[in-house]
C-alpha positions as CSV (number, residue, x, y, z in Angstrom):
1,M,-85.1,-47.9,44.1
2,N,-83.8,-48.8,40.6
3,I,-86.8,-47.8,38.8
4,T,-86.6,-44.3,40.3
5,R,-83.1,-44.1,39.8
6,N,-83.5,-45.3,36.1
7,L,-86.3,-42.7,35.8
8,I,-84.1,-39.8,36.9
9,A,-81.3,-40.7,34.7
10,A,-83.6,-41.1,31.9
11,V,-85.3,-37.5,32.7
12,L,-81.6,-35.8,33.2
13,M,-80.4,-37.4,30.0
14,T,-83.2,-36.1,27.9
15,L,-82.9,-32.4,29.4
16,V,-79.0,-32.6,28.5
17,T,-79.4,-33.8,25.4
18,T,-82.3,-31.5,24.4
19,V,-80.4,-28.5,25.5
20,I,-77.0,-29.5,24.0
21,L,-78.5,-30.5,20.7
22,G,-81.5,-28.6,20.5
23,L,-80.4,-25.4,21.8
24,V,-76.2,-25.1,21.9
25,Y,-75.4,-26.8,18.6
26,P,-78.0,-24.9,16.6
27,L,-76.6,-21.7,18.1
28,V,-73.1,-22.6,17.4
29,I,-73.6,-23.6,13.8
30,T,-75.8,-20.4,13.1
31,G,-72.9,-18.2,14.9
32,I,-70.4,-20.2,12.4
33,A,-72.6,-19.7,9.4
34,Q,-73.1,-15.9,10.3
35,V,-69.3,-15.2,10.5
36,A,-68.2,-17.6,7.7
37,F,-70.9,-17.2,5.1
38,P,-73.1,-14.3,6.0
39,D,-74.7,-13.9,2.8
40,Q,-75.8,-17.9,2.4
41,A,-76.8,-17.9,5.8
42,N,-79.4,-15.0,5.6
43,G,-80.8,-16.4,2.1
44,Q,-78.8,-14.7,-0.6
45,L,-81.3,-11.7,-0.5
46,I,-80.9,-9.0,-3.2
47,E,-81.7,-5.3,-2.3
48,R,-82.6,-2.5,-4.6
49,D,-83.0,1.1,-3.3
50,G,-82.7,-0.5,0.3
51,K,-85.6,-2.9,-0.4
52,V,-85.5,-6.6,-0.3
53,V,-86.5,-7.5,-4.0
54,G,-85.8,-11.5,-3.9
55,S,-83.4,-14.1,-3.4
56,R,-80.8,-15.1,-5.5
57,I,-81.7,-18.8,-4.5
58,I,-85.4,-18.9,-4.3
59,G,-87.3,-18.4,-7.6
60,Q,-90.3,-16.4,-8.1
61,G,-93.0,-15.9,-11.3
62,F,-93.0,-13.1,-13.4
63,S,-95.9,-12.7,-15.8
64,S,-95.5,-9.5,-17.6
65,P,-94.5,-9.7,-21.1
66,G,-91.7,-7.4,-20.7
67,Y,-89.8,-9.6,-18.1
68,F,-88.2,-12.9,-18.6
69,H,-90.2,-15.6,-17.1
70,S,-89.2,-18.4,-14.9
71,R,-90.2,-22.2,-15.0
72,P,-93.6,-23.1,-14.2
73,S,-94.2,-23.7,-10.6
74,A,-96.3,-26.7,-9.0
75,A,-95.9,-25.2,-5.7
76,G,-99.5,-24.5,-4.9
77,M,-101.2,-22.2,-7.0
78,G,-97.7,-21.3,-8.4
79,Y,-94.8,-19.8,-6.3
80,D,-96.7,-20.5,-3.0
81,A,-94.2,-20.5,-0.4
82,A,-96.6,-22.2,1.9
83,N,-96.5,-25.3,-0.3
84,S,-93.0,-25.7,-1.6
85,A,-93.3,-29.2,-3.5
86,G,-93.2,-30.5,-7.1
87,S,-96.4,-32.1,-8.4
88,N,-95.2,-35.6,-8.1
89,L,-96.8,-36.5,-11.5
90,G,-95.5,-39.3,-13.3
91,P,-94.4,-39.1,-17.0
92,T,-97.5,-40.9,-18.2
93,N,-99.8,-39.1,-15.6
94,K,-102.6,-37.5,-18.1
95,K,-102.6,-34.1,-15.9
96,L,-98.9,-33.7,-16.3
97,V,-99.1,-34.6,-20.2
98,D,-102.1,-31.9,-20.7
99,A,-100.2,-29.3,-18.6
100,V,-97.0,-29.7,-20.6
101,K,-99.2,-29.6,-24.1
102,A,-100.6,-26.6,-23.0
103,N,-97.5,-24.9,-21.8
104,V,-95.8,-25.9,-25.4
105,E,-98.9,-24.2,-27.1
106,A,-98.5,-21.3,-25.0
107,A,-94.9,-20.8,-25.8
108,R,-95.2,-21.4,-29.6
109,K,-97.7,-18.6,-29.7
110,E,-94.9,-16.4,-28.4
111,N,-92.1,-17.9,-30.6
112,P,-93.6,-19.9,-33.4
113,N,-90.1,-20.5,-35.4
114,A,-88.1,-21.6,-32.3
115,P,-88.0,-25.1,-30.4
116,V,-89.5,-24.8,-27.1
117,P,-87.0,-25.8,-24.3
118,V,-88.1,-28.1,-21.9
119,D,-87.6,-26.0,-18.8
120,L,-90.1,-23.3,-20.2
121,V,-93.0,-26.1,-20.3
122,T,-92.1,-28.4,-17.0
123,T,-92.0,-27.5,-13.5
124,S,-88.9,-27.9,-11.2
125,A,-88.8,-30.5,-8.1
126,S,-89.1,-27.9,-5.6
127,G,-91.3,-25.4,-7.4
128,F,-88.9,-22.5,-6.9
129,D,-86.1,-22.9,-9.4
130,P,-84.6,-19.6,-9.6
131,H,-82.6,-20.5,-12.9
132,I,-83.4,-21.0,-16.3
133,T,-81.2,-22.4,-19.3
134,P,-79.7,-19.9,-21.6
135,A,-81.8,-21.7,-24.2
136,A,-85.0,-20.5,-22.3
137,A,-83.6,-16.9,-22.0
138,D,-82.7,-16.8,-25.6
139,F,-86.3,-18.2,-26.6
140,Q,-87.8,-15.2,-24.7
141,V,-85.4,-12.6,-26.5
142,P,-88.0,-11.4,-29.1
143,R,-91.0,-10.8,-27.0
144,I,-88.5,-8.9,-24.5
145,A,-87.1,-6.9,-27.1
146,R,-90.5,-5.8,-28.5
147,E,-92.0,-5.1,-25.2
148,R,-88.8,-3.0,-24.3
149,G,-88.2,-1.7,-27.5
150,V,-84.6,-2.4,-27.6
151,S,-83.0,-4.7,-30.1
152,E,-82.8,-8.5,-29.8
153,A,-78.9,-8.0,-29.8
154,D,-78.8,-6.0,-26.9
155,V,-81.2,-8.3,-24.8
156,R,-79.0,-11.2,-25.9
157,S,-75.7,-9.5,-24.8
158,L,-77.7,-9.0,-21.6
159,V,-78.4,-12.6,-21.0
160,A,-74.9,-13.6,-22.1
161,A,-73.6,-11.1,-19.3
162,N,-76.0,-12.7,-16.9
163,T,-75.0,-16.5,-17.8
164,E,-73.5,-18.5,-15.1
165,G,-71.3,-21.1,-16.2
166,R,-71.0,-24.8,-14.3
167,Q,-70.1,-24.9,-10.8
168,L,-66.2,-25.5,-10.5
169,G,-66.3,-25.8,-14.1
170,F,-67.7,-29.1,-14.6
171,F,-70.8,-29.4,-12.1
172,G,-74.4,-29.0,-13.6
173,E,-75.2,-26.9,-16.6
174,S,-74.9,-23.3,-17.7
175,R,-77.9,-21.2,-16.2
176,V,-79.4,-17.8,-15.7
177,N,-81.1,-16.5,-12.7
178,V,-84.3,-14.8,-13.7
179,L,-84.4,-12.3,-11.1
180,E,-81.0,-10.9,-11.7
181,L,-81.5,-11.0,-15.2
182,N,-84.8,-8.8,-15.0
183,L,-83.0,-6.6,-12.5
184,A,-80.2,-6.1,-15.0
185,L,-83.0,-5.6,-17.7
186,D,-84.7,-3.0,-15.8
187,S,-81.7,-1.1,-15.1
188,Q,-80.3,-1.1,-18.5
189,A,-83.1,-1.2,-20.7
190,P,-86.3,0.2,-18.5
191,M,-89.7,-0.4,-19.7
192,K,-91.5,2.5,-21.9
193,K,-94.2,3.8,-19.8
């Protein structure tokens, strides 16, 4: 009799907590988020001409020489949404050292007279970092100006206009959202066909 009563109580408690914590709580929190922070709750999507082109918070790869490039991604084969993770390679791992050396050599071919910013040759922890440093953007300015047929000064002013300061004035570092910068670049200095 006690065993049956305990079993019924355990089953009922499991059902009640499943409904409360598995259904009611997530729905309430989702509703609050949709009302209070709709942009953040929906992934901070960026639309152009009625089409979603990306998200402010999820990086994507750009390989065309006429666009600013993001950080390298260690997610799968690069920017693979099904495999979002860093490489977990330590600083003495030969594979990591070789990858960074190869990235540095490729960057030096692009801009041999400038120091290579670290974020252009190393991956982020998530593999989907949407930002680069202002130094990484500035490093790419000569290539962008050449490919787009505009002055480096014009491209630098576009980078400056798209540079975000520290959060609340003291958290983190200044950064540039690569997707937003490339969209601004397309609207102000379209590629020559």
